Structure formats: structure tokens, C-alpha cells
DSSP file (Angstrom, degrees, kcal/mol; ACC not computed):
  #  RESIDUE AA STRUCTURE BP1 BP2  ACC     N-H-->O    O-->H-N    N-H-->O    O-->H-N    TCO  KAPPA ALPHA  PHI   PSI    X-CA   Y-CA   Z-CA
    1    1 A M              0   0    0      0, 0.0     2,-0.0     0, 0.0     0, 0.0   0.000 360.0 360.0 360.0 133.6   51.3  -51.6  116.6
    2    2 A T     >  -     0   0    0      1,-0.1     4,-2.3     4,-0.0     5,-0.2  -0.288 360.0-113.4 -77.2 165.0   49.2  -54.0  114.6
    3    3 A E  H  > S+     0   0    0      1,-0.2     4,-2.2     2,-0.2     5,-0.2   0.891 118.2  52.0 -65.1 -39.1   48.8  -57.7  115.5
    4    4 A Q  H  > S+     0   0    0      2,-0.2     4,-2.6     1,-0.2    -1,-0.2   0.919 110.1  49.1 -62.5 -43.3   50.7  -58.7  112.3
    5    5 A S  H  > S+     0   0    0      1,-0.2     4,-2.4     2,-0.2    -2,-0.2   0.904 111.8  47.3 -64.7 -42.1   53.6  -56.3  113.2
    6    6 A S  H  X S+     0   0    0     -4,-2.3     4,-2.0     2,-0.2    -1,-0.2   0.865 111.6  51.8 -69.2 -33.5   53.9  -57.7  116.7
    7    7 A D  H  X S+     0   0    0     -4,-2.2     4,-2.4     2,-0.2    -2,-0.2   0.920 110.4  48.6 -64.9 -43.8   53.7  -61.3  115.4
    8    8 A E  H  X S+     0   0    0     -4,-2.6     4,-2.6     1,-0.2    -2,-0.2   0.920 110.6  51.0 -61.0 -43.7   56.6  -60.4  112.9
    9    9 A R  H  X S+     0   0    0     -4,-2.4     4,-2.4     1,-0.2    -1,-0.2   0.890 110.0  49.3 -63.1 -39.4   58.6  -58.9  115.7
   10   10 A A  H  X S+     0   0    0     -4,-2.0     4,-2.2     2,-0.2    -1,-0.2   0.912 112.2  48.2 -65.9 -41.8   58.2  -61.9  117.9
   11   11 A R  H  X S+     0   0    0     -4,-2.4     4,-2.3     2,-0.2    -2,-0.2   0.891 111.5  50.6 -65.9 -38.1   59.2  -64.2  115.0
   12   12 A I  H  X S+     0   0    0     -4,-2.6     4,-2.5     2,-0.2    -2,-0.2   0.919 110.5  48.5 -66.1 -43.2   62.3  -62.0  114.3
   13   13 A R  H  X S+     0   0    0     -4,-2.4     4,-2.1     2,-0.2    -2,-0.2   0.905 112.4  48.7 -64.0 -40.2   63.4  -62.1  118.0
   14   14 A A  H  X S+     0   0    0     -4,-2.2     4,-2.3     1,-0.2    -1,-0.2   0.900 111.1  50.7 -64.9 -39.3   62.9  -65.9  118.1
   15   15 A A  H  X S+     0   0    0     -4,-2.3     4,-2.8     2,-0.2     5,-0.2   0.895 107.4  53.5 -65.7 -39.6   64.9  -66.2  114.9
   16   16 A I  H  X S+     0   0    0     -4,-2.5     4,-2.5     1,-0.2     5,-0.2   0.937 109.7  48.5 -58.2 -46.4   67.7  -64.0  116.3
   17   17 A D  H  X S+     0   0    0     -4,-2.1     4,-1.6     1,-0.2    -2,-0.2   0.911 112.4  48.0 -61.5 -43.0   67.9  -66.3  119.3
   18   18 A R  H  X>S+     0   0    0     -4,-2.3     5,-2.9     2,-0.2     4,-0.5   0.926 113.0  47.6 -64.9 -44.4   68.0  -69.4  117.1
   19   19 A L  H ><5S+     0   0    0     -4,-2.8     3,-1.0     1,-0.2    -2,-0.2   0.920 112.9  47.8 -63.7 -42.8   70.7  -68.0  114.8
   20   20 A L  H 3<5S+     0   0    0     -4,-2.5    -1,-0.2     1,-0.3    -2,-0.2   0.780 111.3  50.5 -70.9 -25.4   72.9  -66.8  117.7
   21   21 A S  H 3<5S-     0   0    0     -4,-1.6    -1,-0.3    -5,-0.2    -2,-0.2   0.494 115.4-116.4 -88.0  -2.5   72.6  -70.2  119.5
   22   22 A G  T <<5S+     0   0    0     -3,-1.0    -3,-0.2    -4,-0.5    -2,-0.1   0.781  82.3 116.0  76.6  26.6   73.6  -72.0  116.3
   23   23 A Q      < +     0   0    0     -5,-2.9    -4,-0.1    -6,-0.2    -3,-0.1  -0.458  38.3 171.5-125.9  60.4   70.2  -73.8  115.9
   24   24 A P        -     0   0    0      0, 0.0    -9,-0.0     0, 0.0    15,-0.0  -0.385  13.7-178.2 -70.4 149.0   68.7  -72.5  112.7
   25   25 A T  S    S+     0   0    0     14,-0.1    14,-0.0    -2,-0.1   -10,-0.0   0.606  80.0  23.0-117.1 -22.1   65.5  -74.2  111.4
   26   26 A A  S    S+     0   0    0      9,-0.1     2,-0.2     0, 0.0    15,-0.1   0.269 116.5  47.7-132.4  11.7   64.7  -72.4  108.2
   27   27 A S  S    S-     0   0    0     12,-0.1     8,-0.1    11,-0.0     9,-0.0  -0.800  89.3 -95.4-141.2-178.3   68.0  -70.8  107.0
   28   28 A N        -     0   0    0     -2,-0.2     7,-0.0     2,-0.1     0, 0.0   0.501  60.2-115.5 -82.3  -2.9   71.6  -71.7  106.4
   29   29 A G        +     0   0    0      1,-0.3    -7,-0.1     6,-0.1    -1,-0.0   0.484  62.8 149.6  85.2   2.8   72.5  -70.3  109.8
   30   30 A A        -     0   0    0      1,-0.1     2,-1.5    41,-0.0    -1,-0.3  -0.348  56.7-119.4 -66.7 151.3   74.6  -67.4  108.5
   31   31 A L  S    S+     0   0    0      4,-0.1    40,-0.9     3,-0.0     2,-0.3  -0.457  75.1 114.1 -91.2  63.2   74.7  -64.3  110.7
   32   32 A T  S  > S-     0   0    0     -2,-1.5     4,-2.3    38,-0.1     5,-0.1  -0.846  79.3-113.6-128.6 163.6   73.2  -62.1  108.0
   33   33 A V  H  > S+     0   0    0     -2,-0.3     4,-2.8     2,-0.2     5,-0.2   0.863 117.3  56.8 -65.0 -35.6   70.0  -60.2  107.5
   34   34 A V  H  > S+     0   0    0      2,-0.2     4,-2.3     1,-0.2    -1,-0.2   0.941 110.2  43.2 -61.4 -47.1   69.1  -62.5  104.6
   35   35 A A  H  > S+     0   0    0      2,-0.2     4,-2.9     1,-0.2    -2,-0.2   0.888 113.1  53.1 -66.1 -38.4   69.4  -65.5  106.9
   36   36 A L  H  X S+     0   0    0     -4,-2.3     4,-2.3     2,-0.2    -2,-0.2   0.922 109.8  48.0 -62.5 -43.9   67.5  -63.7  109.7
   37   37 A A  H  X>S+     0   0    0     -4,-2.8     5,-2.2     2,-0.2     4,-1.3   0.929 114.1  46.4 -62.7 -45.0   64.7  -62.9  107.3
   38   38 A A  H  <5S+     0   0    0     -4,-2.3     3,-0.3     1,-0.2    -2,-0.2   0.919 113.0  49.9 -62.9 -43.1   64.5  -66.5  106.1
   39   39 A E  H  <5S+     0   0    0     -4,-2.9    -1,-0.2     1,-0.2    -2,-0.2   0.864 115.3  42.9 -63.8 -37.2   64.7  -67.8  109.6
   40   40 A A  H  <5S-     0   0    0     -4,-2.3    -1,-0.2    -5,-0.2    -2,-0.2   0.619 108.4-123.6 -85.4 -13.3   61.9  -65.5  110.8
   41   41 A G  T  <5S+     0   0    0     -4,-1.3     2,-0.3    -3,-0.3    -3,-0.2   0.841  70.3 121.4  73.1  32.7   59.8  -66.1  107.7
   42   42 A V  S   <S-     0   0    0     -5,-2.2    -1,-0.3    -6,-0.2    -2,-0.1  -0.868  70.9 -95.0-123.4 159.7   59.6  -62.4  106.8
   43   43 A H    >>  -     0   0    0     -2,-0.3     3,-1.2     1,-0.1     4,-1.0  -0.471  32.7-122.9 -71.3 144.3   60.6  -60.5  103.7
   44   44 A R  H >> S+     0   0    0      1,-0.3     4,-1.6     2,-0.2     3,-0.5   0.854 111.7  59.3 -57.5 -35.6   64.1  -59.0  103.9
   45   45 A M  H 3> S+     0   0    0      1,-0.2     4,-2.9     2,-0.2     5,-0.5   0.785  95.0  63.9 -66.3 -25.9   62.7  -55.6  103.2
   46   46 A A  H <4>S+     0   0    0     -3,-1.2     5,-2.5     1,-0.2     4,-0.4   0.897 105.1  46.2 -62.3 -38.0   60.5  -55.9  106.3
   47   47 A L  H <<5S+     0   0    0     -4,-1.0     8,-0.4    -3,-0.5    -2,-0.2   0.869 115.3  46.6 -69.6 -35.8   63.7  -56.0  108.3
   48   48 A Q  H  <5S+     0   0    0     -4,-1.6    -2,-0.2     2,-0.1    -1,-0.2   0.875 129.1  18.9 -73.5 -37.2   65.1  -53.1  106.4
   49   49 A K  T ><5S+     0   0    0     -4,-2.9     3,-0.6    -5,-0.1    -3,-0.2   0.910 132.3  26.0-100.9 -64.9   62.0  -50.9  106.6
   50   50 A R  T 3 5S+     0   0    0     -5,-0.5     3,-0.2    -4,-0.4    -3,-0.2   0.815 132.0  30.8 -77.5 -30.0   59.5  -51.8  109.4
   51   51 A H  T >>< +     0   0    0     -5,-2.5     4,-1.8    -6,-0.2     3,-0.6  -0.197  69.1 135.1-125.1  41.9   61.9  -53.5  111.8
   52   52 A A  H <> S+     0   0    0     -3,-0.6     4,-2.5     1,-0.2     5,-0.2   0.837  72.9  60.7 -60.0 -32.5   65.2  -51.7  111.3
   53   53 A D  H 3> S+     0   0    0      1,-0.2     4,-2.2     2,-0.2    -1,-0.2   0.880 104.8  48.0 -63.6 -36.6   65.6  -51.5  115.1
   54   54 A L  H <> S+     0   0    0     -3,-0.6     4,-2.6     2,-0.2    -1,-0.2   0.861 108.8  54.0 -72.0 -34.7   65.6  -55.3  115.3
   55   55 A K  H  X S+     0   0    0     -4,-1.8     4,-2.2    -8,-0.4    -2,-0.2   0.938 111.5  45.0 -61.9 -45.8   68.1  -55.6  112.5
   56   56 A H  H  X S+     0   0    0     -4,-2.5     4,-2.4     1,-0.2    -2,-0.2   0.889 111.9  52.4 -65.5 -38.7   70.4  -53.3  114.4
   57   57 A E  H  X S+     0   0    0     -4,-2.2     4,-2.6     2,-0.2    -2,-0.2   0.914 107.9  52.6 -61.1 -42.3   69.8  -55.2  117.6
   58   58 A F  H  X S+     0   0    0     -4,-2.6     4,-2.5     1,-0.2    -2,-0.2   0.940 110.4  46.5 -58.6 -49.3   70.7  -58.4  115.7
   59   59 A Y  H  X S+     0   0    0     -4,-2.2     4,-2.2     1,-0.2    -1,-0.2   0.885 111.8  51.3 -63.9 -37.7   74.0  -56.9  114.5
   60   60 A E  H  X S+     0   0    0     -4,-2.4     4,-2.7     1,-0.2    -1,-0.2   0.911 111.3  47.4 -64.4 -41.7   74.8  -55.7  118.0
   61   61 A R  H  X>S+     0   0    0     -4,-2.6     4,-3.3     2,-0.2     5,-0.6   0.878 108.4  55.2 -68.2 -36.0   74.1  -59.1  119.5
   62   62 A V  H  X5S+     0   0    0     -4,-2.5     4,-1.7    -5,-0.2     6,-1.0   0.946 112.7  43.1 -59.0 -46.9   76.3  -60.7  116.8
   63   63 A R  H  X5S+     0   0    0     -4,-2.2     4,-0.9     4,-0.2    -2,-0.2   0.937 121.0  40.3 -63.0 -46.3   79.1  -58.5  117.8
   64   64 A A  H  <5S+     0   0    0     -4,-2.7    -2,-0.2    -5,-0.2    -3,-0.2   0.916 123.5  34.2 -72.9 -44.3   78.6  -58.9  121.6
   65   65 A E  H  <5S+     0   0    0     -4,-3.3    -3,-0.2    -5,-0.2    -2,-0.2   0.804 129.3  30.0 -88.0 -29.4   77.8  -62.6  121.8
   66   66 A T  H  <<S-     0   0    0     -4,-1.7    -3,-0.2    -5,-0.6    -2,-0.2   0.543  91.3-134.7-106.5  -8.6   79.9  -64.1  119.1
   67   67 A K     <  +     0   0    0     -4,-0.9     2,-0.3    -5,-0.4    -4,-0.2   0.824  69.3 111.3  56.9  32.4   82.8  -61.6  119.2
   68   68 A Q  S    S-     0   0    0     -6,-1.0    -1,-0.2    -5,-0.0    -2,-0.2  -0.932  71.4-107.1-132.7 160.9   82.7  -61.5  115.4
   69   69 A L        -     0   0    0     -2,-0.3     5,-0.0    -3,-0.1   -10,-0.0  -0.580  40.3-103.7 -83.1 144.6   81.8  -58.9  112.8
   70   70 A P     >  -     0   0    0      0, 0.0     4,-2.1     0, 0.0     3,-0.4  -0.323  33.3-112.2 -61.1 152.2   78.5  -59.3  110.8
   71   71 A E  H  > S+     0   0    0    -40,-0.9     4,-2.4     1,-0.2     5,-0.2   0.858 116.8  56.0 -57.0 -38.7   79.1  -60.5  107.2
   72   72 A S  H  > S+     0   0    0      1,-0.2     4,-2.2     2,-0.2    -1,-0.2   0.893 108.1  47.9 -63.5 -38.0   78.0  -57.1  105.8
   73   73 A E  H  > S+     0   0    0     -3,-0.4     4,-2.5     2,-0.2    -1,-0.2   0.877 109.4  53.1 -70.0 -36.7   80.6  -55.3  107.8
   74   74 A K  H  X S+     0   0    0     -4,-2.1     4,-2.3     2,-0.2    -2,-0.2   0.922 109.8  48.6 -62.1 -43.3   83.3  -57.8  106.7
   75   75 A R  H  X S+     0   0    0     -4,-2.4     4,-2.6     1,-0.2    -2,-0.2   0.916 111.5  49.7 -62.4 -43.3   82.3  -57.2  103.1
   76   76 A L  H  X S+     0   0    0     -4,-2.2     4,-2.7     1,-0.2    -1,-0.2   0.906 109.9  50.5 -62.8 -41.2   82.5  -53.4  103.6
   77   77 A R  H  X S+     0   0    0     -4,-2.5     4,-2.4     2,-0.2    -1,-0.2   0.900 111.0  49.0 -63.9 -40.4   85.9  -53.7  105.3
   78   78 A R  H  X S+     0   0    0     -4,-2.3     4,-2.8     2,-0.2    -2,-0.2   0.919 111.7  49.8 -63.5 -42.6   87.2  -55.8  102.3
   79   79 A T  H  X S+     0   0    0     -4,-2.6     4,-2.7     2,-0.2    -2,-0.2   0.924 110.9  48.6 -62.0 -45.1   85.8  -53.2   99.9
   80   80 A V  H  X S+     0   0    0     -4,-2.7     4,-2.4     2,-0.2    -1,-0.2   0.917 112.2  49.2 -61.2 -43.4   87.4  -50.3  101.8
   81   81 A S  H  X S+     0   0    0     -4,-2.4     4,-2.1     2,-0.2    -2,-0.2   0.926 112.0  48.0 -62.6 -45.1   90.7  -52.2  101.8
   82   82 A D  H  X S+     0   0    0     -4,-2.8     4,-2.3     1,-0.2    -2,-0.2   0.904 112.0  49.8 -61.9 -41.6   90.5  -52.9   98.1
   83   83 A L  H  X S+     0   0    0     -4,-2.7     4,-2.5     2,-0.2    -1,-0.2   0.886 108.5  52.1 -66.6 -38.3   89.7  -49.3   97.3
   84   84 A K  H  X S+     0   0    0     -4,-2.4     4,-2.2     2,-0.2    -1,-0.2   0.909 110.4  49.0 -62.8 -40.8   92.6  -48.1   99.4
   85   85 A E  H  X S+     0   0    0     -4,-2.1     4,-2.3     2,-0.2    -2,-0.2   0.907 110.8  50.4 -64.4 -41.5   94.9  -50.4   97.5
   86   86 A T  H  X S+     0   0    0     -4,-2.3     4,-2.7     1,-0.2    -2,-0.2   0.912 109.7  50.4 -62.1 -43.5   93.5  -49.1   94.2
   87   87 A V  H  X S+     0   0    0     -4,-2.5     4,-2.5     2,-0.2    -1,-0.2   0.907 109.6  51.0 -62.4 -42.2   94.0  -45.5   95.3
   88   88 A T  H  X S+     0   0    0     -4,-2.2     4,-1.9     2,-0.2    -2,-0.2   0.925 112.1  46.3 -61.1 -45.7   97.6  -46.2   96.2
   89   89 A V  H  X S+     0   0    0     -4,-2.3     4,-2.2     1,-0.2    -2,-0.2   0.916 113.3  49.2 -63.6 -43.2   98.3  -47.9   92.8
   90   90 A Q  H  X S+     0   0    0     -4,-2.7     4,-2.6     1,-0.2    -2,-0.2   0.868 107.8  53.9 -67.4 -35.9   96.6  -45.0   91.0
   91   91 A K  H  X S+     0   0    0     -4,-2.5     4,-2.3     2,-0.2    -1,-0.2   0.914 109.2  49.0 -62.1 -41.4   98.6  -42.4   92.9
   92   92 A A  H  X S+     0   0    0     -4,-1.9     4,-2.3     2,-0.2    -2,-0.2   0.907 111.6  49.2 -64.2 -41.1  101.8  -44.1   91.9
   93   93 A E  H  X S+     0   0    0     -4,-2.2     4,-2.6     2,-0.2    -2,-0.2   0.907 110.3  50.7 -64.1 -41.7  100.6  -44.2   88.2
   94   94 A I  H  X S+     0   0    0     -4,-2.6     4,-2.5     2,-0.2    -2,-0.2   0.913 110.2  49.8 -62.4 -43.3   99.7  -40.5   88.4
   95   95 A T  H  X S+     0   0    0     -4,-2.3     4,-2.1     2,-0.2    -2,-0.2   0.920 112.2  47.8 -61.7 -44.3  103.2  -39.7   89.8
   96   96 A A  H  X S+     0   0    0     -4,-2.3     4,-2.3     1,-0.2    -2,-0.2   0.904 112.3  49.2 -64.2 -41.1  104.8  -41.7   87.0
   97   97 A L  H  X S+     0   0    0     -4,-2.6     4,-2.6     2,-0.2    -2,-0.2   0.887 109.0  52.2 -66.5 -38.9  102.7  -40.0   84.3
   98   98 A R  H  X S+     0   0    0     -4,-2.5     4,-2.2     2,-0.2    -1,-0.2   0.914 110.4  48.7 -61.9 -41.9  103.5  -36.6   85.7
   99   99 A H  H  X S+     0   0    0     -4,-2.1     4,-2.4     1,-0.2    -2,-0.2   0.914 111.1  50.2 -62.7 -43.2  107.2  -37.4   85.5
  100  100 A Q  H  X S+     0   0    0     -4,-2.3     4,-2.6     2,-0.2    -2,-0.2   0.891 108.6  52.0 -63.8 -40.0  106.8  -38.7   82.0
  101  101 A V  H  X S+     0   0    0     -4,-2.6     4,-2.5     2,-0.2    -1,-0.2   0.912 109.8  49.8 -62.0 -42.6  104.9  -35.5   80.9
  102  102 A T  H  X S+     0   0    0     -4,-2.2     4,-2.3     2,-0.2    -2,-0.2   0.932 111.7  47.9 -61.7 -45.8  107.8  -33.4   82.4
  103  103 A Q  H  X S+     0   0    0     -4,-2.4     4,-2.4     1,-0.2    -2,-0.2   0.906 112.8  48.4 -62.5 -41.9  110.4  -35.5   80.5
  104  104 A L  H  X S+     0   0    0     -4,-2.6     4,-2.5     2,-0.2    -1,-0.2   0.878 109.9  51.9 -67.2 -37.5  108.4  -35.2   77.2
  105  105 A A  H  X S+     0   0    0     -4,-2.5     4,-2.1     2,-0.2    -2,-0.2   0.907 111.2  47.7 -64.6 -41.2  108.0  -31.4   77.6
  106  106 A L  H  X S+     0   0    0     -4,-2.3     4,-2.3     2,-0.2    -2,-0.2   0.920 111.9  49.4 -64.8 -43.4  111.7  -31.1   78.1
  107  107 A A  H  X S+     0   0    0     -4,-2.4     4,-2.6     1,-0.2    -2,-0.2   0.904 110.5  51.2 -62.0 -40.7  112.5  -33.2   75.1
  108  108 A N  H  X S+     0   0    0     -4,-2.5     4,-2.6     2,-0.2    -1,-0.2   0.903 109.0  50.8 -62.0 -42.0  110.0  -31.2   73.1
  109  109 A A  H  X S+     0   0    0     -4,-2.1     4,-2.3     2,-0.2    -2,-0.2   0.908 111.0  48.4 -63.2 -42.2  111.8  -27.9   74.2
  110  110 A V  H  X S+     0   0    0     -4,-2.3     4,-2.6     2,-0.2    -2,-0.2   0.937 113.4  46.7 -63.5 -47.0  115.2  -29.3   73.1
  111  111 A L  H  X S+     0   0    0     -4,-2.6     4,-2.3     1,-0.2    -2,-0.2   0.884 111.8  51.2 -64.5 -38.0  113.9  -30.5   69.7
  112  112 A T  H  X S+     0   0    0     -4,-2.6     4,-2.1     2,-0.2    -1,-0.2   0.925 111.4  47.6 -63.8 -44.2  112.2  -27.1   69.2
  113  113 A L  H  X S+     0   0    0     -4,-2.3     4,-2.2     1,-0.2    -2,-0.2   0.904 111.6  50.1 -63.5 -42.7  115.4  -25.3   70.0
  114  114 A Q  H  X S+     0   0    0     -4,-2.6     4,-1.9     1,-0.2    -1,-0.2   0.893 109.7  51.9 -63.6 -39.2  117.4  -27.5   67.7
  115  115 A G  H  X S+     0   0    0     -4,-2.3     4,-1.6     1,-0.2    -2,-0.2   0.899 109.8  48.6 -63.8 -40.9  114.9  -27.0   64.9
  116  116 A K  H  X S+     0   0    0     -4,-2.1     4,-1.2     1,-0.2    -1,-0.2   0.884 108.7  54.0 -66.1 -38.7  115.1  -23.2   65.3
  117  117 A E  H  < S+     0   0    0     -4,-2.2     4,-0.5     1,-0.2     3,-0.2   0.883 106.7  52.0 -63.3 -38.3  118.9  -23.3   65.3
  118  118 A R  H >< S+     0   0    0     -4,-1.9     3,-0.8     1,-0.2    -1,-0.2   0.888 109.5  49.3 -64.9 -38.9  118.9  -25.2   62.0
  119  119 A H  H 3< S+     0   0    0     -4,-1.6    -1,-0.2     1,-0.2    -2,-0.2   0.714 108.2  53.8 -74.9 -20.0  116.7  -22.6   60.4
  120  120 A T  T 3< S+     0   0    0     -4,-1.2    -1,-0.2    -3,-0.2    -2,-0.2   0.492  80.6 116.3 -94.2  -2.5  118.9  -19.7   61.5
  121  121 A E  S <  S-     0   0    0     -3,-0.8     2,-0.1    -4,-0.5    -3,-0.0  -0.320  80.5 -93.4 -63.0 149.2  122.1  -21.2   60.0
  122  122 A K        -     0   0    0      1,-0.0     2,-0.3     0, 0.0    -1,-0.1  -0.418  43.8-160.1 -65.6 133.6  123.5  -19.0   57.3
  123  123 A T        -     0   0    0     -2,-0.1    -1,-0.0     1,-0.1    -3,-0.0  -0.794  28.1 -90.8-111.4 158.9  122.4  -20.0   53.9
  124  124 A A    >   -     0   0    0     -2,-0.3     3,-1.6     1,-0.1    -1,-0.1  -0.267  36.4-114.7 -64.5 155.9  124.1  -19.2   50.6
  125  125 A D  T 3  S+     0   0    0      1,-0.3    -1,-0.1     3,-0.0    -2,-0.0   0.734 114.8  55.0 -66.4 -22.3  123.0  -16.0   48.8
  126  126 A N  T 3  S+     0   0    0      2,-0.0     2,-0.5     0, 0.0    -1,-0.3   0.427  87.9  94.7 -93.5   3.7  121.6  -18.0   45.9
  127  127 A V    <   -     0   0    0     -3,-1.6    -4,-0.1     2,-0.0     0, 0.0  -0.826  55.6-165.2 -97.6 128.3  119.3  -20.2   48.1
  128  128 A V        -     0   0    0     -2,-0.5     2,-0.1     4,-0.0    -3,-0.0  -0.954  21.1-126.5-112.6 121.8  115.7  -19.0   48.6
  129  129 A P        -     0   0    0      0, 0.0     4,-0.0     0, 0.0    -2,-0.0  -0.390   7.4-141.4 -66.6 143.2  113.7  -20.7   51.4
  130  130 A L  S    S+     0   0    0      1,-0.3    -2,-0.0    -2,-0.1     0, 0.0   0.860  97.1  36.8 -70.8 -35.4  110.4  -22.2   50.3
  131  131 A H  S    S-     0   0    0      3,-0.0    -1,-0.3    -3,-0.0     3,-0.1  -0.927  92.4-135.9-118.5 105.3  108.8  -21.0   53.5
  132  132 A P        -     0   0    0      0, 0.0     2,-0.1     0, 0.0    -2,-0.0  -0.279  29.0-102.8 -62.8 146.4  110.1  -17.7   54.6
  133  133 A R        -     0   0    0    -14,-0.1     2,-0.3     1,-0.1   -13,-0.0  -0.391  32.4-129.6 -68.0 142.8  110.9  -17.4   58.3
  134  134 A E              0   0    0      1,-0.2    -1,-0.1    -2,-0.1    -3,-0.0  -0.621 360.0 360.0 -87.8 152.8  108.3  -15.6   60.4
  135  135 A G              0   0    0     -2,-0.3    -1,-0.2     0, 0.0    -2,-0.0   0.452 360.0 360.0 105.1 360.0  109.5  -12.8   62.7
């Protein structure tokens, strides 16, 4: 491990402690990776790539010490809830559309049958159809 990497890790751990104790010095104090990166003075991608273990440690400590969910998990839960609601609404719309298709198909069948009945009615001997019947 390089000296820079160990320095970053020490700053990140100190930032985790400050955020969890509610004493931020360089961030808004939110329990997010963005606030942790700002508090530690490192780029957010450093937490995502080089120090992912510390990011996971941070989230575990947030759950354990504050008894609350990290903001990212709250957003994901809201998204999942919204998507479930959307799926429910769309399923209802699909069911209604299927019913409507069935009704329209039945109406079409009735109209087609009525049209055929009209064409098969007896016509006078002196009437010549413009379009001879097929069949």
C-alpha cells in the first residue's frame, strides 16, 4: 500500500467517525458517500474504486450505529416502490385493454355476420349486383 493510499484511508476513517458523531467539518453532514468524500477530502470515485471496502464499512456503521438506512438505500427503496406501483397500474391497463379487444372482436363478428346476411337476401330477378358475390 502506498503512502498516499494509507493517508487517504486514514482520512476516510476519520471522516466516517466525524460524520457518525454528528461533527462534520467539511461537508453537510449527510450520511452519504458524497458527504464522506467531501469530509475526507478525497474524490468520490476514490471511495468507489480504491476504497470500496471503506465505503461498505461506512454504510454498515451507519446501519449499526444510527439505526437508519443510508440515503442511497432509501432512494432505491423509493424507486422499487414506485416501480411496483407502476407495474400494478400497467397490469390493470393491460387487463382492461384485453377486455376491450375481446369486446371489439365480438362486435366485429356480429357486424360481419349481419353484413353477410344482408348480401344473401333474395333480390329481384331484374337486379344485377355490381359486385358479384364470391364463393
